N, C-alpha and C positions, 0 to 999 in steps of 0.2 A: 652829665649826670653820673653820679657814683652810687654804687650799691655796696654797702659795707656790712658784711656778716649777716646777710638777710637769711632768716630761718623761718620756716612755717611747719608747724606740727598739727596734725589732726589726731588727737588722742595720743596713742603710742606710735603712730605712723609719722615719720618725718619726710615731708614732701620736698622741702628745700633745706639744705644743711650748710649754714654759714657761707653763703655765696658772696663773693667779691667780684664786681665788674666795674669798668669805667667806659662810658660812652662819650667819645670825643665829638666836638662840633663838626657837622658836615661829614659824618662817617656812616657807612653802612656796616653795622656790627651784626654779624650772623650768630645766632644761637642755635647750635646743632645738637640734636639728641634723639634718643629713642622715644617711642610712644610711652608715656607714663614716667619719663625721666624727671619731670618737674618743671618743664619750660613754661607751660601755660599758668601754673600756680605762681611762678615767679612774676610773670607779666601781670597777672591779676592783682598782685600786691603793688606793683608799680603804678597801676591804674586806679588804685583805691577800692577795688572790689573785694579784697581780702586784707585783714590786718596781720602784719608780721608778728610772729611770736618773739623774735629777737631781731636785732640789727636795725639799720637805718638807710633811708634813701636821701641823697643829697643832690639838690639841683642848684647849679650856679653857686656852690659853696654853702648853701643854706639847707640845714637838715629839715626834712618835711615829715609831716604826719597827716595822712590823707584819711578823712572821714568817709570819703566816697569819691566817685569819678569826677564830680564837680571840682573838688579840690585839686585833683591831678590835672584836670584841664586848665585850671587857673595857674598851675605851676608850669604850663607849657607842654604837657604830655598828652598825646592823642593815641588812640588805639583802634585798629581795624580788626575785629574779631573773626575767627575762622567761620563762624555762622553769623551772617550779616544781621545787624540790628536795624533793619529798615521796616517801614510800614508800607506794604506793597501797593495799596490803593492810592497812596499819597504821591504827589509829584516829587521830583528831585528837590526842587526849592523848598517844598513843605517839609521834607525829611531833614534838610539841612537846617531849617529854622527851629526844629523841635528842640525845646529846652532853652532856646535863646530868642524867643519870639519878639519881633519888633512890631510896634503898632503905630498907627496914625489915627488920631481921634477915636481911640478905642477899638480900631479895626486892624486885623492883621495886615501888615505891609508886605504882601507877597511880591510886589515889584522890587522892593529892596533885597529880598531873599534871592530873587531871580538874578538881579544885578550882581550880587556877591558870587553866586555860582558861576556866572559868565566870566567874571574877573579872575577867579581862581582857575577856571578851566583854561583860560587863555594864558595865564601866567605859568602854569605847570603843564600845559599841553595835554589836558585831560579829556577834552572833546566830549562834554556831557551837555545834553539839552535840559535846561532847568525846568521846562514845562512838561517833560515826558513823565508818564506814570512809571514808578519803579517796577511794577509787576509786568510791564511790557518790555523791559530792558533785558538784554543778555546778561549772564552772570558776571562776565568781565566788566561790563559797564556799571553794574550794581556795585562792584568793588570800588570803582572810581568814585562813585557817589559816597561811599564810606570814607574814602581818603579826603574828599572835599569837605565832608562833615568835620573831620578831625582838623583840617587846615583852617576851616572857618572858626574854630575855637582857639586859634592862635598856636597850634602845636609846633613846637621847635624840636621835640623828640617824638617820632612817629613809630609806634609799635605795630608790626604786621605779624599777626599770629597765624601761621600756616596759610599764607595768602594764596598759594597756588593749588591747594588741595582740590578745588572744584573747577579749575580753569583748563581750557584746551591749550595745546602747545602754542597756538598763535596768541592767545590771550596772555599766556605766561611771558612770551617775548615782549608784548606790549607793556606788561607790568614792569618788567626789567627796565625798559626805557623810561617809564614814569619814575622809578626809583632813582635812576641816574640823574634825571632832571631835578628831582627834589633835592638830591645831594648837592648838585651844582649850585642850587640856590640857598644852600646853607642848612637844610633840614637834616638832623641826625635820624637815622633809621635803625631800629632794632628788628632784624628780620629773623623770625622763628621758623625753622623748617627742619626736615630730616632728609631733604633731597640734596645729595652731594654735588651734582652738576650745577645746581642753581647757586649754591654758596660760592662755588669756584668762579662762576660767571659774574657775580655782582658784588661779592663781599670785599671789604677792606681788611677786616679781621674776623676770625672765626673762633668763638668760644664753644667748647664742647661740654655738655652737661650729661652726667650719667648717675642714675640713682640719687638724684637730688643734689649732687655736688659738681662743681666745675672741675673737670679732670685734665684740662689742658686748653691751650690757645694755639691756633695755627694760622699760617698765612694761606691765602687762596692758592698759592703755588704748591701746597701739599697735595699729594696724590689722593685719589678717591679711596684707595685701599688704606692709606694711613688714616684718613678721616673716619672711615668705617670702623677701623679697629679701635680708635679712640672712643667712638660712640658706643660700641657694643662691648668692648673689653676683651675682644678676641679677634683673630683674623676672620674676615668674612669673604665668602666666595661671591664675587660680583657677577659671575657668568653662570648660566644654567648648564649643569652637567647632565646630559641625557644620551641614551643610546638611540640607535635608529628604531623607529616604531615597528611593531608587529601588527600591521593593520588587518582588521577583520572585516566582517560584513557591515553594511549600513545599519545603524540602530535608529537614528532619527532622520526622517526624510521630510523635507519641506518642498511643496509643489505649488509654484505660482501664487504664493501668499501675498495678498494685498491688504493693507490696513489704512482706513480713513479716519482721521482724527476728528475731534469735536467741532472743528471749524469747517469740516467738509473737504479738507485737503488730503490727497493721497500721500502718506508719509512712508509707506512701504509699497513698492510697485513690482508685483509679480516676481517675488524673490523665490528662487529654487536653490536648495543645497542639500547635501547629505553629510551627516556626522557619522563617522565610522568607528567601530570598536578599536581601542588601542591607538587612537590618533587624536592629536590636538588640532582642531580647526580654529584658526584665529580670524576674527572679523575686525579689520582695520578701517579707520575712517575718522574724519573730523567729527566731533560730537555734533548731533543735530541732523544727521543724514539718514535717520531711520533706524539706527541700531537699537535704540531703546525700545521702540514700538515693536520691532521684530522679535526681540528677546521676550518681551512681555507676552506676545502672542504664543510663543513656544511653551510658556509655563502656565498659560490659562488666565493671565491677568487681563488680557485684551483678546476679544474674539475677532479673528480675521474677517474681513468683509468679502474675501474671495480666496480660493485656494484650499489646500489640504495639508495637514500635518499628521505624519504617521510615526508611531513608536513601535518598533519591531513589527511593522506591517499593520498595526491596529490604528484605526482612525481616532485621533484625540483632538481634532480641530475644535470641537465645541466643549471639550472637557474643562472642568473648573480647576483652580489651582490646587485644592486639596487632593483631588483625584490624580493630578499630574505628579505631585510630590509622592503620593502613596504608590504610584506606578513605577517609581525609581528615578525620577528626575530631581537632581540636586540643583539648588538655585542660590547663587550669591548675587544679590541685586546691586545695581550701581548706587542707589540711594538707600544706604543701610538704615537711616533714621526713619524713612517712610515705609520701606518694604522689608527690612531685615530684622528688626527687633521691636519690642515694646519697651520704651524707655523707663516706665515706672515699674516694670517687672524686674525681679532680681536676676543676677547672672545665672543662678541655678535654674530658674524658670525659663529663661530665654534659651538655655541650652537644650531644652526639650520642647520648644515652642511648636514645632511641626511633628513631634514624635510622641506626644503624651497619650495618644490613642493606642500606641503599640502595647502589646501584652506585657512587654518588659517593664513598662512604666505605669500601667493602670490595669485594674480589674473591674470592668464595667465602668460605673461612674466614680470609682474610688481610685485615687492616685496612689502608686507605690512610692511613698516619699523616701524610703531608704534607698531605693534604686535610683531615684532622681538625684539624691544627694551624692551617691557614689559616682554617678556619671559626671556630675559637676566637678567633684574633686579630681577625677581622672582627666577631664578636658582642660581644666585650669592649669594643671601641671604639664600636660602634653603640649599645649599651645602657648604656655607661658603668658597667660592672661593676667595682667597686673591689676589686681583688685584687693581691697582690704579684706573682703570675705565673699563667699558665694551668695550672701544675702544682699550685697550692694546693688542698688538699682543700676541698670546698664547705662542710663542717661548720665550718671555721674562719672563714668569712665572716660579716659581720653579717647579720641576718635579712633586711633589705631587699635586700642584694646576692645572697643565696640566691634570693630571689623573682625578681630580675632574670635569674638563670641559667635558671630555669624558663620565664619569659616569653620570653626570647630564643630558647630552643630551639623553643618552640611556634610562634613567629612566623617561623621560618626555613624553613618548607616550605609548599607550596600546600595550602590548606584548603578544604573544603566547609562545614564547621561548626566554629566556635570555641566551646568551652564553658569559661567562666572563672568559677570559684567563689572569691569574695573575692580578686579579682585584685590589689588594692593593699593587702592586709592587711600591716601592719608595714613599709610603704614610705613614704618621706618625700615632701614636697610636690612637689619637683622631679621625682622619679620618677613620682609619680602623674600629673602633667601629661603626661609622656612616654608612659606606658602608656595613658592615656585617648586620646591622639592616635593611637596605634597601633591601638587597638580600633576607633576611628571609621574609620581608613584601611582596616582589614580589612573593615569593613561596606561601605565605598564600593567595594571591589573586587568586591563581590557575594557575599561570604561571609555565611552565616547565623550570627548571633552570639547566644549565650545567656549572660547575665550573672547570677550569683547574688551578692547582697551584703546584709549586714546594715546597711551604711551607706546610709541613705535618700538622702542627698545624691548618692551615686554612682549609684544606680539612676535617680533623676530626671534627672541630668545626661546619662546615656548612653542610656537606653532610648527606643525608639520606641513600644513597648507595654510595659505593666507587668502581669505576672500576680502576684497576691498569694496566698501560701500560708498556710494556717492549719490546724493539726491534720491534716496529711497531704493536704489537698485544695486545689485552686485555687478560691478563693472568688469571685474576679472578675478580669477583665482590663480594664484601664483605660488611658487615654492618659497621657503623662508630665506634662501640665499639671493633672492631678487635684490638688486641694488636699491639703496634707499632713495636715490633720485627717481627711480622708476616708480617705487611705491608712493612717493610724494606726488608725482604727476597723476597717478591714478586716484589718489585721495582728493586731488583738486579737480577731478573730472576730466583730466587729459588722457590722451592715449599713451600706452606704454611704449 
């Protein structure tokens, strides 16, 4: 596949500017770039979701004009989107047959769809049960279903758009193995990401896109620092620079908290911890070991079934989320689209989503629109939020810029405790550097900080103490210089 001078303009804004790329047969071609650099726009043109303003797409020497994804699929192009396009109550086989339904005597032939899923699973070592309901599958397996859907359509070029953004480290390793298997069997892969370690691990060639233009091509042997500089246009500090903490008194105290989920299972089991002023407490663990439910209980989204939560000695165990935020708890949720913003609201509105009752932004029922607009201008500039305007709906921003909106809002008020769950998920290397610096600065102001991350590098870099969760319990609390092998054992439930 060749991309020749591909350009996409939205009014006066140029998202892609005369991009040239060649994808070789059986190659993993990595497309690396910051959030908002234009990667997803480019891929949406390749998949027929957007019409190019200029340029052409050539497949096997034949120029193509796609009226929609069906035309792209017919040309041998498949795409796995960052946010999966699956119907949760349907089975794997039913999802795969959507849009290409086979019938026998006027009845859907589910057996044929199941047979196809099994054949593709075995051929590419994808290990997916065709009769399982998608809603019952882990995220990593749902992603395999998306890959099978693309392969079932005859994809010879497979586009993976930020495929690791929602995966655990183990699921990322499994995906890398799947990509190598696809490559070995002749499938070309366009791997869109901003994670330097991943492109070095799996890529054959790396093209870097910045502000809508291809600014360079590199080999996987290039250093992470070189790749980061190409992405951002400046040298990027890949390590967190921080002084020793000046630890104060306990601010948030958790005593024997237990949470039972809707199925009646104990997902948090008698957890106790103390978050202290001027310190970052990192909570490490493989996703699904109770971290999500624990954090939700701390901010009032979930009521604990037992135990107590104290903020500066005051019992907030049964306090609602609004009261928790107003009491000085900042919250960056792991699922920004569900808990962090309202997609149909503008950037301007989302930046005061939990602040609009403040006297700075309202007088009784009347909003102070000038103050809200001034706040938006300041935050957009300070956090480099890439948006056409402050009136743009947040849902139309790239994932990383959506995260910047959430982070900017939570850092724009005085905090006693900052709780950040996966604070840099889906965020590029330049923004990671910025967010990490802001977290350390918040700590140095005397705020108690709790960080939850499945990225062990992030936990080790930021934390002054690390609490490791496994099976709903904190199995140990260790210093950040603890060997990775020891942390890995603890995360797997072993003894240190």
